[in-house]
C-alpha positions in Angstrom: -6.5 -15.3 -23.5 -9.2 -14.1 -21.1 -12.5 -12.9 -22.3 -14.0 -9.5 -21.2 -15.7 -9.8 -17.8 -19.4 -9.4 -17.8 -20.2 -9.4 -14.1 -18.6 -7.5 -11.3 -16.8 -9.3 -8.5 -18.6 -9.7 -5.2 -15.7 -8.3 -3.1 -12.0 -7.6 -3.3 -9.4 -10.3 -2.8 -8.8 -11.6 0.7 -5.4 -11.3 2.3 -3.0 -13.8 0.9 -1.6 -16.6 3.0 1.9 -17.3 1.6 4.3 -14.5 0.7 5.6 -15.2 -2.8 7.5 -13.0 -5.1 6.0 -12.9 -8.5 7.6 -11.7 -11.8 5.9 -9.0 -13.9 2.2 -9.6 -13.9 0.3 -11.2 -16.8 -2.6 -8.8 -16.6 -1.5 -6.1 -14.0 1.7 -4.2 -13.2 2.3 -2.4 -9.9 3.9 0.7 -11.4 4.5 2.6 -8.2 4.2 2.4 -4.4 4.1 6.0 -3.0 5.1 5.9 0.6 7.5 7.9 2.9 11.0 6.6 3.2 10.7 7.1 7.0 8.1 7.8 9.6 8.1 8.3 13.4 6.6 5.7 15.8 2.8 6.3 16.0 2.6 8.5 12.8 -0.2 7.7 10.4 1.5 6.6 7.2 -0.5 7.1 4.0 0.4 5.0 1.0 -0.8 4.7 -2.6 -0.3 1.7 -4.9 -0.7 2.4 -8.6 -1.7 -0.6 -10.7 -1.7 -0.7 -14.5 -4.1 -2.9 -16.5 -1.9 -4.7 -19.1 -4.8 -6.3 -20.9 -6.2 -5.0 -24.1 -9.6 -4.6 -22.6 -11.1 -3.5 -19.3 -10.7 -5.8 -16.3 -11.3 -5.6 -12.6 -8.2 -5.0 -10.5 -7.4 -4.9 -6.8 -4.5 -4.4 -4.4 -3.7 -5.7 -1.0 -0.7 -5.1 1.3 1.1 -6.3 4.4 3.8 -5.4 6.8 5.0 -7.6 9.6 2.0 -9.9 9.3 -0.4 -7.0 9.4 -2.8 -6.9 6.4 -3.6 -3.5 4.9 -7.0 -2.9 3.2 -6.9 -0.5 0.2 -9.6 1.8 -0.9 -11.5 1.1 -3.1 -11.7 -2.7 -2.7 -11.4 -3.1 -6.5 -12.0 -1.1 -9.7 -12.8 -1.6 -13.3 -9.8 -0.4 -15.2 -9.7 0.3 -18.9 -7.1 -1.2 -21.3 -3.6 0.1 -20.6 -4.8 2.5 -17.9 -3.4 2.9 -14.4 -5.5 3.1 -11.2 -4.5 4.2 -7.7 -5.5 2.4 -4.5 -4.9 4.2 -1.1 -4.5 3.1 2.5 -3.0 4.2 5.7 -1.7 2.5 8.9 0.1 3.5 12.1 3.8 3.2 12.0 5.1 0.6 14.4 8.2 1.1 16.6 10.6 -0.4 14.1 11.7 -0.4 10.4 9.2 -2.2 8.1 9.0 -3.8 4.7 5.7 -2.8 3.1 4.6 -5.4 0.5 1.9 -4.9 -2.1 0.2 -7.4 -4.5 -2.1 -6.7 -7.4 -4.9 -9.0 -8.5 -7.3 -9.4 -11.4 -10.8 -10.9 -11.5 -11.5 -13.7 -13.9 -14.9 -15.3 -14.1 -15.4 -16.3 -10.4 -12.0 -15.8 -8.8 -9.3 -13.2 -7.9 -5.9 -14.1 -9.2 -2.7 -12.8 -7.6 -0.6 -11.2 -10.4 2.2 -8.8 -9.4 4.3 -8.0 -6.4 6.4 -5.0 -5.2 7.7 -3.7 -1.9 9.2 -0.6 -0.3 11.1 -0.2 3.0 10.0 2.4 5.5 12.6 3.3 8.2 11.6 4.3 11.7 12.5 8.0 12.1 14.1 9.3 15.3 11.9 11.3 17.6 12.6 15.1 17.2 14.9 16.7 19.7 13.3 19.0 22.3 13.2 22.7 21.4 15.5 23.7 24.3 18.2 21.8 26.1 18.1 23.6 29.5 16.0 25.9 31.6 17.2 28.6 33.8 16.0 31.8 35.6 17.7 34.9 34.3 15.8 37.6 36.2 13.6 37.6 39.2 12.0 40.0 41.8 11.9 39.5 45.5 8.5 40.2 47.0 
């Protein structure tokens, strides 16, 4: 079992190379991904990934994300999270002109390395552009000068 970390990590984890689904994490659990089910092309999409510390002591945790090969940086980079406590990481991106699969990973810090620990995803559909407020335009009254 891991010992309690004494030193803070230098920086959060870097984007991961290979997309691999992971079973329930050993030290972290992504308990929710809060994101809209749809968004219009060009909209700013705000997301929150909530990660729970499964260890019986405080550990450093972090989250990363990706859609269509685009990496998402969460804020903060990482956090010290108490035993059994959840922590929320936030990010935003501009919705592309198609449906996307938004993937999220949680990590924990051990000694000198970040370890990938849990994985979840949500789908975000491309919403149709709103219909114009009026369908036609016509002149109903006029005055001859």
